N, C-alpha and C positions, 0 to 999 in steps of 0.2 A: 728607513729602519724596518718598517713593516714587511717590505719585500725581502730584506735580508733575513728577518726572522722566519719567513715562510721557507726560504731556502734551507735554513737549518733544519726545519721540520721535515722537509722533503728528503734531505740527506739522511736523517734518522730513520724515516720510513723505508727508504730504499735499502738501508743497511739491514732492516729486518727481513727484507726479501732476498738476502744473501747475494747482493750484487758484488761481482768481482771488482777488486780495486784495479783500475786501469792506470798504468803509469802515464802521467802527462808531462810532456816537456814544455813547460810554460816559463817564459822569461818576461819579467816586468821591469825593463830597464829604466822606466821613467820614475821608479821609486828608489829612493836612497835608503835601503834597509838599515844601514849602520847608523843613520842619523835619527832613527825613530826609536821611541821607547819600546820596551818589550810588549806591554799590553796593547799599544797602538799597532805594532807590527803584527801581533797575533790576529787582531781583528781584521786588518787589511788582508792578511794571508787567507783567512777564512772566506772573505768575499771573493778574492782572486780564484781560489780553488772552486768555489761554487760556480763562478762564471765559466771556468774551464770545463767543469763537468757538464754544464748546460750546453756548451758548444759541442762537446763530443756527442751528447744525446741528440742534439739537433742534426748532426751529421748522420747518426745511425738511422733516424727516422725521416731522412730526406725524401722528398717526393720524387717520383720517376717522371722525368720530363726530358725535353731536348737537351742532349749532352750527357745524359745518364748512360751507364753501360754496366754490364755484368749479368749474373745469373738471373736476377730479378727481372731485368728487361727481356732476357731470353724467354722466361716463362710467360711473360705478358705477350710477347710476339707469337709464341706457340698457341696460346689460348685464342688470341684474335684471329690467327690463321685458321684454327679449327672452326671458329664461328663464321668464317667467311669475310672478315673485315680486313685482314692483312694478307696480301698475296705475294709479297716479296720474300727473299731468302731470310732465314733466321740468323741474325748477326750478333745479337746481344747489345747492339748500339741503338740508342733512342734518337732517331733522326726524323726528318720531316714525314717520311712514309709511315713510320710508326705513329707519329702524332696524328696524321690523317685517319689512321685506323682507329685510334683511341677516340677521336672526335665522332666517327661513325658509330662506334659502340655507345658512346655517351648519348647521342641523339636517340638511338634505338631504345635506350633504357630510361629516357627522360631525366638524365642527369645534367648538371651544369656543364656546358660545352666549353671546355678550356684546353683540351688536348693534353692534360696533365693527369697522371694516375695518382690521385690523392686517396684519402681514406674511403670515400663513398664509391669511387670508381673501383678501387681495390676490392671492396666488399662485393660489388656487382660481378667483378671478374671471378672472385672466389666462388660465388654461387653458380656461375656459368661453367667454370672449369675447375672444380675442387681438386682434381688430381694433378693440376699443373701449377696453379697459383698458390704457392706455399712460401713461407718465410724462411729466414735463416735457421736451418735445423739440420739434424743428421737423419739421413734416410727418409727425407720428406716429413719428418715428425717434429713436433714441438714438445719439449720437456724442460725440466728444471735446468736453468742456466742458459736456455735459448734466449735470444734477444733480437730485437729489430722490429720492423713494421708489422710483420706477421703476428708477433706476440701482442703488439698494441691492438691489432684488430681482434685477436682472440679475447683480450681483456674487455674490449668494447662490446663484443658479442655476448660474453658472459654477463656483463653488466646489464645489457638490454634484456636478457632473459631472467634477470633477478638473482643471479648466483654470485656476482662479484661486486663488492662495494668499495674497493680501493681505487687509487688513482691509476690512470693509464700510463705506466712507466716504460713499456716496451721491453721489460725484463721478466722472465719466467721464474718467479720465486715461489716460496712456500704458500703464500696466500693465493696466488694464481692456481697453483696445483690443487689446493683444497677446494677452490671454487669449481675447477674442472671435475674433480672427483664427485662433488655433489651433483653436478649436471649428469655425469655418467650414471650415477646411482639412480637418479630420477628417470633416465632414459633406458634403464635396464640393460646397460652394456657393461663390459668389464671395466671396473673402476680402478684404472692403473695410473691416473693422473697424467697421462700422456695424450697429446692430440695426435692420434693415429687416423688412418683413413676412415675407420668406422665411426669414430667420434666426430670427425669433420663432417661426415655425411649426416649424422644426427643433428649437429649444429645447423647445417644448411637447411635441413628439413624444418627445424623450429624457427628459422629466420626467414624462410622463403615465403613471406607474405608481403603484399604491396598493394598499390592502387587504393581501392576502397577498404581493404582489410590489412592495414599496416600493423606492425608490432607496436603494442600500446602498453604503457605502464604508468604508475603514479606520476603525475606531472604532465602527462600528455593532454592535449586538448584539440578540439576541432570536430568536423562532421563525422569522422570515423569513430570518435569516442561516443558521440550521440547515437550512432548506429549500434555500437556495442551495448550501451546502456538500454536502448530500446529493446534489443534482442534479449538481454538479461531480464528486463521487465516482463516481456511476453512469457518468459519461462518461469517467472515468479521469484527471481533472485534479487531483483532491484526494485525497491518499493517507491522510489522517488521519481519525479519527472526528469527526463533526460536533460542534462545541462551542457553536455559537450566538454566538461572538465573532469578529468580522471583524478579523483581524490580518494581518501581512505574508504569511503562508503562503496565506491565502485570497485576498489581493490578487494574489499571483503566479499562483495558479490561475486567477483571473478573467482576468488578462492573457494567460496561455497560451491559454485558450479563445477570447478575443477575437481574437487573432492567427490562430488556426486557422480561425475563422469569418469572417475578413476584416473585422472591426470595429475601430474606433479602440481601441488598447490602452491604456486609461486606468486599468484596475483598478477601475472603478466599475460596479456592476451597475445599469445604467439600463434604459430600456424596450427598446432595441435588443438588449441582452444577454439580458434575460429572454425576449424573443421568440425569439432564436436558441437559447437553452437548451431551450425547450419546443416549438420548431418542427421537426418531423421532417425537413422539407426542408432545414433549415440545420444541423442537428446533424451534425458530421462522423462518418461511419461508421454512422449510424443509418438503417436501411432498413426498420424494422418497420412503419411507418405510411406509407401512400401519400397523395398529394394528394387523390385521389378519396374515400378513406375519411374524411379530415378534412372534406371538403365534405359528405359524407353525414351525418356527426355534427352539423355545423353546421345542416344542414337539419332534422334531427330535433329538435335542441334549440330551433330556431326554432318548430317546430310545438308544442313543449311549453311555450313561453313563456319560455325561458331566454336565448335569443340574439336580438339585434335587428339584427345586421349582415347583410351580404351573404355567402353561402356562397362563400368564396374559396379554400378548400383549404389555407390556411396558418393556423398557430396564432399569433395575436397577443394583445394585451392583452384585447380584448373577448371573444375565444373562451376564453381561459384563465379569465377571471372567470366566464363562463357555465358552463364545465365544473366549476369549483370549487364554485359554488353548487348545481349539480345533485348533485355528489358529497356535499356536506353534507346536502342534503335526503334522500338515499338512504342515509345512514350509511356512506359510503365515505370513504377517505382523500382529503382535498381537496388533491390535488397539481396539478390542472390539466393532467394528461397524457392524451393520446389513446393508450390501449393497448387490448388485447383485452378486459380487464375493463370498461373504460369503454364501449366500443362495444356490448358485450353488454347492459350495464345500460341504456343509452340506448334501444336497440332494444326491450328488454322494456317499458320505461316507455311508449314510443310505442305499441306494440301493445296494451298494457293500456288505453290511453286511446281508441285509434281503431279497434281491430280489429272492434268491433261497429257502426261507423259507416260505412255504405256509401259515403258521399260522400268518405271519406278513403282508400279502398282504391285503389291505383294499378292502372289497367287498361291492358293492353298486348296486342299480337298474341297470339292463342291463348286469351284469356279468354272465358268464356261465362257466361250467366246473366242475371238480371233487371237487374243493375247495367249491363251492356253494353246491354241493350234500352232502359233508361231514357236512356242517353247517346244512342243512335241516335234515339230519339224527339225528344229536345231538339234534336239537330243537324238533324233533319228540319224541325222548327218554325222553325229559323233559316235554312233553305235550304242546308244543307251536306250533307244525306244524302237521297238520292232512291230508295232501295231498300226492300225489305220489312224490317220490324223483326224480325230472326231471333235477336237476342241473342248473336251470334257476332262476336267482335272479329277480323275478317279484314283483308285489305289495303285493301279499300274503306273500311272504318270508320277504319283508321289514316290514310288520305289525307284523309278528311273532318275528322278531328281536327286534322291538320296545317294544313289550310286555315283552320280556325277559329282555331287558335293564331296563325298568321301575321297574320290580320286583326285580332286582338285584341292583337297585339304581345306575345305570350307566348313562352316558350322553346319553339321548334318541335321537340318530341321525338316527336310522334305518340302519346304516352302520356297518359292522363287522370290527372294527378297532382292534388294538393290545389289548386294555383293554377288549373288548368283546370276542376276541379269548381266552384270559386267563380265563375269567369268564366261558366260555363254557367248559373249561377243556382240551384244546388242547395244546400239547407241541410245542416248537419252533424247531422241528426237520424236516429236509428235507425228512426224510425217510418215514414218515407216517402222515396221517391226522386223525388218530383215537384218541379217547380220551386217555389221559395219563393213562397208566397202571402201570408204574414204580413209585416207591416212590421218593419223592423229599423233599428238605428243604424249609420250608415256614417261612417267617417273619410274625408272627401272633401277633395281638393285641386283647386280649379278649374283647368281646362286653359288656362293662359295662353299657352303656346306649345308647339312640338313637343318641347321639351326637358324639359317639366314631368314627364312620366312617368319619364324617366331619373333626374331629381333625386330623385323619391320612392323609386325603386327602390334608391337608394344606402342607404336606411334600412329599406325594406320591400320586399325582392326580389319578393314575390308580388303586388305592386300591379298593377292592370291598368286600362286606359281604360274608362270607362262613360259613360252619359249619363242625364239626368233632364229633367224639365220646365224646370229652370232652366239647362240647358246641359250641355256636356261637362265631365267631371271625371275625376280619377284616384281609383279606389276602392282605398284602402289597407287595407280590412278592414270586414266587416259583422258586427255583434254584437247579440245580444238584450239584453245588459247595457249600458246607456248609459255607466256609469262606465268600462268597458273602452275604449269608443270615445273617450271624453273623454281618458283617459290617453294614448292613441295620438296624438290630435291635438295634445295638449300637447307631446309629444316632437317631433312634426313642426314645430310652430311654433317650438320652441327651435332647430331646425335652419334656420330662415329660410323655411319654407314656409307658405303661407296656408291652413292646414288648418282644417277646422271639422266639426262633427257635423251630419249630415243624417238626418232620420227618413224613410225611404223604404219 
């Protein structure tokens, strides 16, 4: 009876969400309705209808697995193909090849490996391919009266972010719309109550935290909560000892911090909150770390292979994860914070790897020696240097470097940094400073238009324009190891760029 009572409550709640009445063709031949009294018949009819509704709902929210087919499967295949996991034709049929691709994706994301696209896998796909993995909607949007798994996921996301308090019905009704409007208002985007591309991107940004910095709300527990409480305590918002349990005191501390940082005061530790907590530019009263210092750390971590983003000077999710991984590798506390200890450790690691490699030594005005002479010789060969090769980095050498950098669309600093060394064509070998003569593997993106270089630099800031017998291209990196070049091109292809490995 308790279960039946719950079904009545659920039915009443769903009615308040304006659920359409779906005609159900249900036959219960085992019941002899004419032999039952009216009250008994009405009670059994109520139970039968509830069972029928649940059956339809279960079909609507079915998992995508072997045997499934349709638009949802097509979108999954497209996403997996763009990410490099699915190499077969797009068929809209979920067969063994699709299952294998899903398994590969799940392994890469640290999900349960079952080859089935359930809620967690669906969410991970949405975050990887937000423009392709959408639910049952019109024009790729979700709005009032939309229904299906995508709506269930939307409700789950809004609930995680603290905007939706109702049950996950899979139906887009008035309460879902109001929750979405509140999220849009907090995100300062048009509050139209429709899940359009801009709103989906904002949701993804707020949800895209993981690893040591997951989405946390009241009721969460574990090491991540301890880390959150410790950080709030360091900043003066949390007065107790870290417990690892997210309760009302922790929620109030998060709200207080969010208000001070100018964030929506939801009490949920989402991506924006984590970024503000660990971003020196946003943490109130924290002036220990400057923007330039963060940018320098990002550049060094990029050279060391930990960071793949652009040096922005702000600490976001990508930077935190790179710092934490570096700290783990070096036996340091993996807190993702840019402090004096971290800066010193990164610089020491960089120097240990590159101090003996002339092509990675930054040359600037005042430098002298064979490295400077090698640069002058190379600039002379390219037509940028017309004086004697004296090995002294003076004003004329600086201007020659500047002209070269401008022509190659490099950052015009007048200094010979790692990106300029590579553009000049020098190898990273300690044995010689001569231009590269051996062939190597290049992660190349054909120069389709004037914007190609800028697009590549969003992911590989040191990329530069180059040309070969096959035409102009963007050089995203040259490597003696083919597997390294292949991994880089795979990443660029996942970002929508037509990257490929060339042996030059």
